Steps between C-alpha positions, in 0.01 A plus 500: 500500500342752274817516294501125460135497392568781261788305340276196475233702329757638256618150416146378443412803290809444291401142438154608389644769275740246350220251440282773346783608271564142393127459431493812289798384299343156455166646393675728257698207366180298460327789315793545262426377144699196398531285189236229468552235234359169391379287209148495353392167354180344373309299757399241241832428327762660728654688207635854556281781365671800340326838482303473826418843646619545861375816672515629858132552574396861536818632336647546153796275585505199273696267276449194279652153510784413265530206260554263793203631697728680745425840650665751734322793664550735796237469772448528874380248751123497494472626144274304266641380167243449223592243234291513180517352151249473218307175518606424858349573838659798674668426834591723795793425733581682828873575519654326803837387368746563221391214274144423390440239231152512348290249308228650277191303408333517161194727492298328233198730485594804700221736595766760581614494138450835329314531168451799273143631489530814290637826643651305787559162658318297762560194712345192345311441822324835470409474129125488441495497120597235244875557460752237388878530490752316279872521582785547253637149546175358363504732198855410403419131454348565155722616213299778339509870425134531605385542859156357431643173371702462820184553710279251313330262743666657804207716616140386530268742322763626257446353154806524277499384141783523249414743222771343287814289526692775324806624692425825681122456488299593808237261631137591558433550872149508642421534870159355588369476147421736215519862607377686192365442149636808328784595731805308615470200730853514637565603861672821605874453556666705773880494541636636828187708542491644146211391271616375160359511150457127442743221587831658613704204365741478791744214527432255781843582645378855574191388692489433874129414516172526313181573695167461322194693621212283386188637668342840438549613860876460461525655152253784570794705627588533128148614413421526132780259403425225752228301322746251351685448828845632587845342478744663743865439417765572761855509370799381698660725761823480699560419865756642738811287523780370285470525125337191348535385143281239336508372143270276300552364151332240280515383140255277320328396180136497384295264288152489348356163598168500311353598165239447229493168314566600138514288187807351335557508125319169445215600731444829319480354151254234613283766665533727197368230270208441732430874513507535122279197461241670722487776238527277191406140582696228319795720401783322686707395196467833321603686815810289547625547144416872501691549823802315365502700178455844661714461808743211499709682761210457742574128522860540614454673838371410844526829686399606850524875538439457874860383530613834357275713718559323830838524673577226748765546769445878508704638787380671817737655752498733798771660715445718805713657775373656822709718736359622831608627838541822696526652843248585767383820327564416134426179311518415131410228253612483137393230258581447134373225271516389139238273344504356148254263335520391138167416344395151401360654180726663243601867540366535854665562835533730799786665691476713812749674728377633835674706768347621826651687793312554827622703799363586842636779720387585851622802694322637801134536415553463127479181295580520129465209259585496131442245227647530151443245225618484139413251229617446141335229293468371145214286373477322165138429406372208297348573161122500506336161438841340453378154601199532271742534208660175610161328486438639153834393351463186292734206565574460128646852480874548506640598838584864561812671633418800724836658409449479124419811293299312238303180441487316167292219358200612707235301312140603432358845557350389830833353605677821398279707726555250780878515464481878500285500814718266700827664395364842591421365847834323542710795388304769682668657803302690761716636783414730790771672703395655827640681797327602819584676822308517825600676816338616818588673825315437829526748786381450856532751783408424862313799644446329832472151636281301260427799274670514159483720194565311176577597144569308183599599148550264211551500126478225240645556155475265204619523141458237227590481133381219279619423147323249278675407172378289211819456292531467126424151373422357158305192391556331162271249335597164351605666174727747679268798455464756782162473673365854544216448747653257749428696820867589535478880496768651719449778751594666827285615791639703791304551820597692811333581828600698808330515838557700818309438820550723805362441848492727805361414843487672837351354815485464873516179703418476869522195726385504863495219754333519841439203721386216275381733227689611191392728218667605177384792288614567143415791269658552157456739210632381164537637149601307187555600140562272203622617160517268200623580148510269199611533138541265207611520141509236231599462138506233229766377257843530658797540268740266679493248782831645615339840563150405613393835646188709456683767297596241239144397414392620155123447486286810546348605716670393823248486779541647846289589800521557874315584818545691825314426821508653846290395795500583869370344818457674835416316820428564867498197729463420865522182705447415867623169642413389849597192696427387854681257728806461283312430179228277638242735350579711192310760301597698191299778332616689191370738237653652189369782283641496146477745214590382149552699181373204299145625552309817428426766759231384739612135478862527612470450878388206713553360851598137558447378858587173672478331838653176626531319833666190638484296820786280618289243676804300609603789729184464708532340847235242413725371220788397726384141515533466122809719449736201499328371187351810335732779605376750240140577409398829341171607342502787250222700333513797267286724281638745245429706192760556229505652155647444156615781277733278296289551190579653158579869515270781385177303498319819605628697198444446129810404304586712196737409217634700207511376143383545142144400574283775344408444132434800277444521127344263250395154616715342232814682612449640850762717663578393858566792730688494828279515806411351836246230571364342816618139515346399830183559694551650845313455827559805723328323790742208519641427846701232672397145571432399861550175692348418838643195669437309823756254633502250787816312588641253751865441592607194697834398646541150643779297658714800598417661166657216305163453331315805369168541324342807344158538342327799343149538362408809301224657295563791264229710339634702209270777387506775238733301276583660168344298219528583129174583323493501120410846365267509197677620185238773464625663820804625308766297680597281205475124462556254787544780754424440868414732782592394854227523763500416873222247461643162600495297820710194576556270796800303624473260790748244613692301753874494568679234703866474596676255727859414588692269731865526604712259702849611600785287624795317354260394228274798428206491265204712400191484285250768402189524285266767364148477357318775310145504371335809355156511341440795267167609353393799293184619672383792285554650155318756291155381391571571133833318512458181712801333341820656375780327307858608559653651186817292547315189614565303180723193509630522140501769232443340162296649219142388559592339833543775757230405747497672838448271798550675837210703631356701784148377564260509794499183706843380384856556611689781331687371196270202444512316167192504276524222241287310252406156629567212260353152476755294312538491122277407210583137430166364377259603226227548762711751694589679178138538393398630844787749529447635149174645630721740696808518273406425143861466388596241760692188390600169643778541754386849605466610861148511644417822689205493738213736421422595861178694440372284212457789255696317226757779499847479654603834644627668820179412685598132481818544700527333840727526801828316440685554828777754553872530556445562874571197725242370747781481756878514531735316734861543600720251681854545627719269702860487609751342735864533603744262668870534572552779248273358230179685414216401270187690396213447260211720384183394318222711353170392356191659348176309443178566311608750235463452125742579219397563140770342290567760233821327399299192413247704302776663300676172425163356389423794269844481340477123460810404701362351822547127529138454612394561141629156407189374676248745352174372358518393137340242274793274583469571872124511573562446873724808530403749771710793373303743278608502138764752396344736247654848544624732770178701517262203473262448792667169582795682659342820626644642822162507675448121483498326838727221367800725572413542869731283710550432869774739610550355849860426588740413779854631458820427688616861530840443655731235644823603672775291658782677681798433723663744743861427582582460873591827670821360647627452145398832344575712809871489420424664165309786662167366372201464730285306252576308181208320338494311170168408341326364194143585412234460235187704423191363324641153423160328526153615395205261531209603279248375245554806281637408156671833425837636608397607849169535687612814687375754248465848645548720196470871567216488747133427551398486133770249402519282811461141381545584130802319357598730215830332436634643824868489579537164682624467858832319518663257741822624660798316645774686684788478748606772740713613792428724801771654719495725807812677620 
């Protein structure tokens, strides 16, 4: 019995052992990794999505989807696969079978999106400052070599105005209004963490994103350079996976679509007779016969020199290739591009070739990133005042050939000088060739979990040579005699400059999370050095146009000069960021201490603090009832102090120059001895300008973030601004010398609004708008100098008519116009008698200036405010849609409330070629409202008259693009993942009341904004292109 029971027990035990063994084998089989595959498509259109990141959560195992949206990855049952793609909501899937198909939804305004904030990145949800990001696909819609032009109207609070339509010209960029009077107003550019010296001129194909730090709390991390805001540029990097190749190419033409209304041959002679009759009444018949006798050739031409200067159908083209890829530990991205733009004015154009290579390597605790960029460019500059020469050229003169080496039958002495002037401009070449290199290495070492040591080293090198040549040219009069003084003197000027900027940084970064709390600590020490060297030499009278080099000039002496500058900047910065409950509450505190060699000892160091906070109200439990409608609601507030040291160098030290300036000997024949003189007055107590800004903002997301709205309100107090103060001649500083003192205060306050709506599906569409309003006011100046005119604030430069217009004055915006008010023209004997009490030489048809203070004297005290070139507000509008492979987009930009002083019109009036002069007042036209044409320097056409002030408001269609992407099932067989064909146009329509070439007149900055000095006009562009991804 016992034996039987024992056998039974053995059998049962064996069964249990067998079952246990089978279970172990099964469990092991279940835990074994196996291949999981599937297809990732868009939830809205069902189309496959290539490039989606698929990662096993908590591991480094990952892959990306192929061109058909397919993926394959090894995983175990129970693992979590994370699917993520830019612009789409991430999705997690628990592995339970071998095939998992996934549909990703569009994430229209993702709070998990990461933005650059300076010395790091941050989730958009946790950002408490005013930071806006623009992606590369938005930049590439505009065909331009200038980043600012591509950003115009895209960011509320960022005012961008074209300085010129000349190829290669950089636009003027202002963030939240005027930053400085004496210094630069441009923001600081930072490329991959390395501060730049001005606009880095990258091609849009190199850029992954642009983040703009608008408020002082955000830019305070850059201390003494943050007053103008900061533009952070992140270049493209590679991703692990198969090598990807993308190419983009377009070709187009450009046209000038506006101009000045000039006279024809018949118009000019009629106006000329009227003009002469103003001088000598009743002389019509004598004038006609005299003109026929002295210049019969003048009645055989009807010339428009504008047709020679302007070049329609000038080409514009761009070609770029991008290669990226890599493995888990090493990724790369290489991009090369070529851009060429011929000018719409003669002898102008721009070419640029860019190459950039970025790598990222991760091994163990080390992460190493490198970025290397190289650029070669050539720019052909327009001759100075080229369009003014076109206005001056008379329609009766014989047309000119820019390729000719001489001009005959030139007419009167005045005409000879005019021919010489215009030919000198047409034949002049002014070419700059440049090359630049920038490279940086980023190191990061993980000491322990969340604790990193960081280091960064970068160098920027630039070298430019510029050669300006006025070739040999001869002018002959009607009798065939050589005209000696015809402004045709030949010459060569060579200019070169070289710059080297080096940057070194070392820091520590620590992130700690416990419970629902998270803190990030950053500390960095930085050192920068900038070296700049310039030299130029010039000579007159070249011996041959075939060998137009400086060594072949014969006039003595040849002139040369140069300069060397070195400056350094040292900084220590710290930042603490805290968030609670997953970003529901966020706080950021930073401080930076900078030391700059631009200032004397005792004034070199300063601390710039900031604090900002945000509250995601929509994360609160009490908001759940409204979350279906308003799913995002964040309130932001910030306070920060920033500085500006972007001012002229060596203001604290007197400038000394050498020359033959010391006379010895008899007064009648003094001997000048070589010596040194002080040419500038120094202020050893000069220090940097300071801005203190408060900002309050609101971010809203509605309808599952399809509709977004952002608003910011700010107030900026700028103190200790450097203002020029005229030094008395008796102080020993020479004539018209200024000393710069920290005596000015200025205020900027404004509102910024941005909104967008996106609807995705088989028919997808979007619309977005921005609104910017900034109010600027100069609050304080020196008591002895309550108003200051800019030295380059004149609209034209004609002998006796060089009036300065733009000023800095208390109670007005910086760069305001001060003009003489007019009250019509003298067209009755009563008006003449009354006005002759002020101007005894006044005549019928003269302009009436208003004597504001009634002292019977017209002088500077009678000037009044005439507006400014700064808009009251700016708006941007963009919209787009796509359906079954077709895509359409449109961008508008408008500026309202600014004035433009029409210098082109003044010049054409003074030279007697503007068509308006047909309607000037005369005895035969007593109802004429145009002042009589007397001479170029007569008060009727002075630059300070308010009759030249025009409404500069405009609305411009910036871009229209229509594209078509071929179906994937067709191009897949060719190994192509995307093939898109498109046509586009830039600036085809401008709606404005301005009568000149273009109302967008930026010039070279604050002093010239709104002054039309014959600026290079902005052109319309029409192009076709192709995009391919492999």
